[in-house]
ChimeraX commands (.cxc) that place a marker at each C-alpha (Angstrom):
marker #1 position 1.62,15.19,38.22 radius 0.5
marker #1 position 3.25,12.05,36.86 radius 0.5
marker #1 position 6.79,10.96,37.63 radius 0.5
marker #1 position 9.01,9.87,34.78 radius 0.5
marker #1 position 11.86,7.40,35.46 radius 0.5
marker #1 position 15.32,8.94,35.04 radius 0.5
marker #1 position 16.51,6.48,32.39 radius 0.5
marker #1 position 14.33,5.54,29.44 radius 0.5
marker #1 position 14.82,4.46,25.86 radius 0.5
marker #1 position 14.29,7.27,23.35 radius 0.5
marker #1 position 11.14,5.64,21.97 radius 0.5
marker #1 position 9.61,5.62,25.47 radius 0.5
marker #1 position 10.33,9.35,25.86 radius 0.5
marker #1 position 8.07,10.04,22.90 radius 0.5
marker #1 position 5.31,7.88,24.37 radius 0.5
marker #1 position 5.64,9.62,27.72 radius 0.5
marker #1 position 5.50,13.08,26.14 radius 0.5
marker #1 position 2.38,12.16,24.19 radius 0.5
marker #1 position 0.63,10.87,27.32 radius 0.5
marker #1 position 1.70,13.72,29.59 radius 0.5
marker #1 position 0.88,16.63,27.26 radius 0.5
marker #1 position -1.77,17.95,24.96 radius 0.5
marker #1 position 0.26,18.18,21.77 radius 0.5
marker #1 position -1.81,19.15,18.74 radius 0.5
marker #1 position 0.48,17.20,16.41 radius 0.5
marker #1 position 2.57,14.15,16.97 radius 0.5
marker #1 position 6.17,15.34,17.43 radius 0.5
marker #1 position 9.09,13.68,15.65 radius 0.5
marker #1 position 11.82,12.37,17.95 radius 0.5
marker #1 position 15.35,12.19,16.67 radius 0.5
marker #1 position 18.03,10.33,18.56 radius 0.5
marker #1 position 21.55,9.31,17.65 radius 0.5
marker #1 position 20.40,5.68,17.83 radius 0.5
marker #1 position 16.87,4.23,18.00 radius 0.5
marker #1 position 17.59,2.57,21.36 radius 0.5
marker #1 position 19.51,5.51,22.86 radius 0.5
marker #1 position 19.13,5.97,26.60 radius 0.5
marker #1 position 17.88,9.32,27.85 radius 0.5
marker #1 position 19.50,10.22,31.14 radius 0.5
marker #1 position 18.77,12.84,33.76 radius 0.5
marker #1 position 19.93,16.26,32.56 radius 0.5
marker #1 position 19.62,15.39,28.87 radius 0.5
marker #1 position 17.81,17.97,26.79 radius 0.5
marker #1 position 14.97,16.77,24.62 radius 0.5
marker #1 position 14.08,19.05,21.75 radius 0.5
marker #1 position 10.80,18.66,19.93 radius 0.5
marker #1 position 10.77,19.69,16.30 radius 0.5
marker #1 position 7.39,20.33,14.79 radius 0.5
marker #1 position 7.27,19.49,11.10 radius 0.5
marker #1 position 4.32,20.16,8.82 radius 0.5
marker #1 position 3.51,20.44,5.12 radius 0.5
marker #1 position 0.71,22.46,3.59 radius 0.5
marker #1 position -0.31,23.52,0.09 radius 0.5
marker #1 position -0.39,27.17,-0.91 radius 0.5
marker #1 position -1.72,28.70,-4.15 radius 0.5
marker #1 position 0.12,31.79,-5.39 radius 0.5
marker #1 position -0.92,33.88,-8.42 radius 0.5
marker #1 position 2.27,34.74,-10.28 radius 0.5
marker #1 position 3.07,36.49,-13.57 radius 0.5
marker #1 position 4.19,34.50,-16.62 radius 0.5
marker #1 position 6.89,36.05,-18.79 radius 0.5
marker #1 position 5.93,36.71,-22.39 radius 0.5
marker #1 position 7.99,35.17,-25.21 radius 0.5
marker #1 position 9.93,37.42,-27.60 radius 0.5
marker #1 position 9.87,36.79,-31.34 radius 0.5
marker #1 position 12.73,38.34,-33.34 radius 0.5
marker #1 position 12.40,39.24,-37.02 radius 0.5
marker #1 position 15.71,40.01,-38.75 radius 0.5
marker #1 position 15.21,43.04,-41.00 radius 0.5
marker #1 position 17.76,43.90,-43.71 radius 0.5
marker #1 position 16.19,47.37,-44.13 radius 0.5
marker #1 position 17.08,48.44,-40.55 radius 0.5
marker #1 position 20.61,49.38,-39.54 radius 0.5
marker #1 position 22.46,46.84,-37.41 radius 0.5
marker #1 position 21.94,47.50,-33.71 radius 0.5
marker #1 position 18.47,49.07,-34.20 radius 0.5
marker #1 position 15.48,47.31,-32.65 radius 0.5
marker #1 position 11.84,48.25,-33.23 radius 0.5
marker #1 position 9.00,46.78,-31.20 radius 0.5
marker #1 position 6.22,45.85,-33.63 radius 0.5
marker #1 position 3.85,44.33,-31.05 radius 0.5
marker #1 position 4.30,44.89,-27.32 radius 0.5
marker #1 position 4.26,41.73,-25.21 radius 0.5
marker #1 position 1.83,41.17,-22.36 radius 0.5
marker #1 position 2.62,39.07,-19.30 radius 0.5
marker #1 position 0.27,36.23,-18.44 radius 0.5
marker #1 position -0.90,34.92,-15.06 radius 0.5
marker #1 position -0.72,31.48,-13.50 radius 0.5
marker #1 position -2.02,30.01,-10.26 radius 0.5
marker #1 position 0.94,27.98,-8.95 radius 0.5
marker #1 position 0.38,25.43,-6.18 radius 0.5
marker #1 position 3.35,24.92,-3.87 radius 0.5
marker #1 position 3.84,22.32,-1.13 radius 0.5
marker #1 position 5.40,24.30,1.72 radius 0.5
marker #1 position 7.56,22.45,4.27 radius 0.5
marker #1 position 7.53,24.07,7.73 radius 0.5
marker #1 position 9.99,23.24,10.53 radius 0.5
marker #1 position 9.37,24.77,13.97 radius 0.5
marker #1 position 7.05,27.37,12.46 radius 0.5
marker #1 position 9.49,28.61,9.81 radius 0.5
marker #1 position 9.31,27.86,6.09 radius 0.5
marker #1 position 12.07,25.39,5.26 radius 0.5
marker #1 position 11.35,25.05,1.56 radius 0.5
marker #1 position 8.70,24.78,-1.08 radius 0.5
marker #1 position 8.12,22.63,-4.14 radius 0.5
marker #1 position 5.95,23.43,-7.15 radius 0.5
marker #1 position 3.30,20.69,-7.40 radius 0.5
marker #1 position 0.92,22.21,-9.96 radius 0.5
marker #1 position 0.29,25.19,-12.20 radius 0.5
marker #1 position -2.84,26.47,-13.94 radius 0.5
marker #1 position -2.51,29.16,-16.60 radius 0.5
marker #1 position -5.15,31.84,-15.97 radius 0.5
marker #1 position -4.14,34.41,-18.61 radius 0.5
marker #1 position -2.05,33.37,-21.62 radius 0.5
marker #1 position 0.95,35.64,-22.25 radius 0.5
marker #1 position 1.07,37.54,-25.58 radius 0.5
marker #1 position 4.37,37.34,-27.48 radius 0.5
marker #1 position 6.33,40.51,-28.16 radius 0.5
marker #1 position 7.43,40.94,-31.79 radius 0.5
marker #1 position 10.66,42.86,-32.47 radius 0.5
marker #1 position 12.35,43.81,-35.74 radius 0.5
marker #1 position 16.14,43.64,-35.43 radius 0.5
marker #1 position 18.32,45.46,-37.95 radius 0.5
marker #1 position 20.96,43.55,-39.90 radius 0.5
marker #1 position 21.95,46.19,-42.51 radius 0.5
marker #1 position 25.60,47.24,-42.15 radius 0.5
marker #1 position 26.11,50.90,-41.27 radius 0.5
marker #1 position 27.02,53.20,-44.18 radius 0.5
marker #1 position 30.59,54.32,-44.58 radius 0.5
marker #1 position 31.03,57.94,-43.42 radius 0.5
marker #1 position 31.26,60.50,-46.29 radius 0.5
marker #1 position 34.68,61.86,-45.19 radius 0.5
marker #1 position 36.32,58.47,-45.43 radius 0.5
marker #1 position 34.73,57.87,-48.82 radius 0.5
marker #1 position 36.16,61.12,-50.20 radius 0.5
marker #1 position 39.63,60.29,-48.84 radius 0.5
marker #1 position 39.53,56.85,-50.44 radius 0.5
marker #1 position 38.31,58.27,-53.78 radius 0.5
marker #1 position 40.95,61.01,-53.65 radius 0.5
marker #1 position 43.73,58.51,-52.94 radius 0.5
marker #1 position 42.55,56.28,-55.79 radius 0.5
marker #1 position 42.54,59.13,-58.36 radius 0.5
marker #1 position 45.96,60.38,-57.23 radius 0.5
marker #1 position 47.66,57.17,-58.40 radius 0.5
marker link #1:1,2 radius 0.2
marker link #1:2,3 radius 0.2
marker link #1:3,4 radius 0.2
marker link #1:4,5 radius 0.2
marker link #1:5,6 radius 0.2
marker link #1:6,7 radius 0.2
marker link #1:7,8 radius 0.2
marker link #1:8,9 radius 0.2
marker link #1:9,10 radius 0.2
marker link #1:10,11 radius 0.2
marker link #1:11,12 radius 0.2
marker link #1:12,13 radius 0.2
marker link #1:13,14 radius 0.2
marker link #1:14,15 radius 0.2
marker link #1:15,16 radius 0.2
marker link #1:16,17 radius 0.2
marker link #1:17,18 radius 0.2
marker link #1:18,19 radius 0.2
marker link #1:19,20 radius 0.2
marker link #1:20,21 radius 0.2
marker link #1:21,22 radius 0.2
marker link #1:22,23 radius 0.2
marker link #1:23,24 radius 0.2
marker link #1:24,25 radius 0.2
marker link #1:25,26 radius 0.2
marker link #1:26,27 radius 0.2
marker link #1:27,28 radius 0.2
marker link #1:28,29 radius 0.2
marker link #1:29,30 radius 0.2
marker link #1:30,31 radius 0.2
marker link #1:31,32 radius 0.2
marker link #1:32,33 radius 0.2
marker link #1:33,34 radius 0.2
marker link #1:34,35 radius 0.2
marker link #1:35,36 radius 0.2
marker link #1:36,37 radius 0.2
marker link #1:37,38 radius 0.2
marker link #1:38,39 radius 0.2
marker link #1:39,40 radius 0.2
marker link #1:40,41 radius 0.2
marker link #1:41,42 radius 0.2
marker link #1:42,43 radius 0.2
marker link #1:43,44 radius 0.2
marker link #1:44,45 radius 0.2
marker link #1:45,46 radius 0.2
marker link #1:46,47 radius 0.2
marker link #1:47,48 radius 0.2
marker link #1:48,49 radius 0.2
marker link #1:49,50 radius 0.2
marker link #1:50,51 radius 0.2
marker link #1:51,52 radius 0.2
marker link #1:52,53 radius 0.2
marker link #1:53,54 radius 0.2
marker link #1:54,55 radius 0.2
marker link #1:55,56 radius 0.2
marker link #1:56,57 radius 0.2
marker link #1:57,58 radius 0.2
marker link #1:58,59 radius 0.2
marker link #1:59,60 radius 0.2
marker link #1:60,61 radius 0.2
marker link #1:61,62 radius 0.2
marker link #1:62,63 radius 0.2
marker link #1:63,64 radius 0.2
marker link #1:64,65 radius 0.2
marker link #1:65,66 radius 0.2
marker link #1:66,67 radius 0.2
marker link #1:67,68 radius 0.2
marker link #1:68,69 radius 0.2
marker link #1:69,70 radius 0.2
marker link #1:70,71 radius 0.2
marker link #1:71,72 radius 0.2
marker link #1:72,73 radius 0.2
marker link #1:73,74 radius 0.2
marker link #1:74,75 radius 0.2
marker link #1:75,76 radius 0.2
marker link #1:76,77 radius 0.2
marker link #1:77,78 radius 0.2
marker link #1:78,79 radius 0.2
marker link #1:79,80 radius 0.2
marker link #1:80,81 radius 0.2
marker link #1:81,82 radius 0.2
marker link #1:82,83 radius 0.2
marker link #1:83,84 radius 0.2
marker link #1:84,85 radius 0.2
marker link #1:85,86 radius 0.2
marker link #1:86,87 radius 0.2
marker link #1:87,88 radius 0.2
marker link #1:88,89 radius 0.2
marker link #1:89,90 radius 0.2
marker link #1:90,91 radius 0.2
marker link #1:91,92 radius 0.2
marker link #1:92,93 radius 0.2
marker link #1:93,94 radius 0.2
marker link #1:94,95 radius 0.2
marker link #1:95,96 radius 0.2
marker link #1:96,97 radius 0.2
marker link #1:97,98 radius 0.2
marker link #1:98,99 radius 0.2
marker link #1:99,100 radius 0.2
marker link #1:100,101 radius 0.2
marker link #1:101,102 radius 0.2
marker link #1:102,103 radius 0.2
marker link #1:103,104 radius 0.2
marker link #1:104,105 radius 0.2
marker link #1:105,106 radius 0.2
marker link #1:106,107 radius 0.2
marker link #1:107,108 radius 0.2
marker link #1:108,109 radius 0.2
marker link #1:109,110 radius 0.2
marker link #1:110,111 radius 0.2
marker link #1:111,112 radius 0.2
marker link #1:112,113 radius 0.2
marker link #1:113,114 radius 0.2
marker link #1:114,115 radius 0.2
marker link #1:115,116 radius 0.2
marker link #1:116,117 radius 0.2
marker link #1:117,118 radius 0.2
marker link #1:118,119 radius 0.2
marker link #1:119,120 radius 0.2
marker link #1:120,121 radius 0.2
marker link #1:121,122 radius 0.2
marker link #1:122,123 radius 0.2
marker link #1:123,124 radius 0.2
marker link #1:124,125 radius 0.2
marker link #1:125,126 radius 0.2
marker link #1:126,127 radius 0.2
marker link #1:127,128 radius 0.2
marker link #1:128,129 radius 0.2
marker link #1:129,130 radius 0.2
marker link #1:130,131 radius 0.2
marker link #1:131,132 radius 0.2
marker link #1:132,133 radius 0.2
marker link #1:133,134 radius 0.2
marker link #1:134,135 radius 0.2
marker link #1:135,136 radius 0.2
marker link #1:136,137 radius 0.2
marker link #1:137,138 radius 0.2
marker link #1:138,139 radius 0.2
marker link #1:139,140 radius 0.2
marker link #1:140,141 radius 0.2
marker link #1:141,142 radius 0.2
marker link #1:142,143 radius 0.2
marker link #1:143,144 radius 0.2
view
């Protein structure tokens, strides 16, 4: 067992920890100041930080193509060709702090299956005037 002096600079604490333990990774030491003095009773917390790459297969949304159709009533939508989702292998760089994921960043993407666009016909024709209203209008016009 080795004895550690009671007062050391923060940078020496890291050196002492590395010599006195079998740490798999070099820990990061954070202090309020680089030359801070560590005193007896102070708590030293090691934070393990790591990054690794992960490939995730994810769906790609299909695009939608709209065709305005004057023969369809407004508000009606007909699907001419159904869309199909694609697939992509996305590579993320995952940042881990103390064993928990702290964030991830997309670093690359490879399209495996190309998405197929969905084609929709959208009606633009105005709705017809109801027959009852037409007869009232015609009747009012002939009455004058």
